[in-house]
N, C-alpha and C positions, 0 to 999 in steps of 0.2 A: 778865564778862557775866552778865546776869540771865536767869533763865528763869521763865516764868509758867505755873502750873497752872490751866487754865481751869475744871476741875471743883471743886477745893478752894479756888481763889482765892489760893493761897499763892505767894509770891515767893521764889525760890531764888537764892543767890549764894555763891560761894566756900565751899561746904559749909554755909552758913547758910540759915536759913529765916525768912521774915517772914510772920506771919499778918495779914490785913487788919484795920484798925481800923474800917473802914466798907466796905460793899459796895453802897451806894446808887447807883443808876444816874442819871446826869444828863449834860447837855452840859458838856464840859470844854474844848473848843477845836475846832480844825480840823486836819485831816490835812495834813502838809507835802508828802506825795506827790501826793494827788489833790484836796485841798480839801474833802473830805467831813467831816461832823460826827463828833467823837470822843465816844463815850459811855463813862463811867467804869465800870470793872469792880471796882476795889478801891483803897483808900487805905491807905498804910502809913507808920507813924511810924518815923523813923530818928534817929540822934543829931544829924545836921546839919539836919534838917527833915522833909520829906515826899516820898514817892514816890506817884504816881498812875498806875495801869495803866488803859489805855483801848483801845477798839476803834473803828476807823473804820467808819462805817455804809455807806460807799461801796465801799471796796476790801477791807475786812476785816482790814487790818493791825493789829497790836498795837503800841501806843506806851506807853513808860514815861517820864513826865515827872518831873523832879526839881525840887522847890521848897525854898526855905530856910524857916526857922522862922516867918517872917512872911508866908509864902505868895507870895513873889516867885519867878517862874519862873527857873530857872537854866539847864537844858538838857534835851534829850531823850536818854535812854540806850538803848543797844542791848538788846533783849530778844528771847528766843526762846520759843516755846511749848514747855513741858515735855511730853515724851512721856508719855502715860498709862501708868501701870504695868500690866503684864499679870499677872494673878494666876498664881502658880506652881501647876501642877496636881500634886498629890502622886502618887508612885509607888504602885502597888498594895501593895507591901511596907511602905509607911509608914502605911497606913490600918489602924486596929485591926481585928484578925481578927474580933472579935465583930460589928462593924458590917457587915463584908463578908458574914459567914455569915448575917446576918439577911435578906439579899436574894438572894444568889447561891448556887447549888448547888456542892457540892465540885468537880464536873467543870468548871463554869464558872470557878471560882476558879483551879483548876489551870491551865487553858488561858489565862486572863488573865495569870497570872504567867509562863507560858512565852512568851507573845507579848511581854510586856514585856522579857524577857531575850533575845529574838531566837531562841528555840528553836522547834522544830516543835510545832504545836498543832492541835487539832480545830477546824476552821472553824465548824462548826455550834454548838459550845459558845460560841464568841466571839460569834456572831450573837445567840444567846439572851441572853447577858450584856449586850450593847450595848442590847438592847431594855429592859433594866432600869436603865440609867444614870440616866434622869430620876427614877425612883422613889427610887433611892439618894440622889440630890442633894436631893430633896424631904425625905427622912427625916433625913439627916445633914448637909446643907449642904456637901457635898464633891462637886465635879464630876470625874468620871473620864473620861479621854480616852486611848484606846489606838489 
C-alpha cells in the first residue's frame, strides 16, 4: 500500500520513497466514488511507467492512478494520507547548558529539570520559566514543552 505526504508531496511504499517529477495541478480525471473532478497533486516516475496522485474536488479523497510508460491507464491503487511527523521536543537535559543559562535563571533551570524527572519543584519558578519559552525558541530554534 502507498501513502502520500501532502506537505512534501512524497509517495511512500514498502520502505521506499518517491519524489514527484512534477507537481503541476490540472484536471486528470473523475472520481470513481462521487464523480467529482480529480486535480493532480504529483506525478511520479516508476520502472513500469507512471503514478499520478490526485485529489477529488468534491469529496476530498486521494486517488493514486497507475499508468504504463505510454500513459495508458492501468488501475487505481490504494493510497493513504501519511501522518505528518510531529517534531520531537528535546528534554531539558539534552539542550546545551550554555543556551539554557542564557535565558533561564539557575532556580528556573533546577525546577525545570525536577519537573521533567517528576520530582517536587517550586511552581513559581516553573511559571517564570514558561513565560520565557517563546524567547528561547526565538533565540535558539528549540521549542521547550514541560
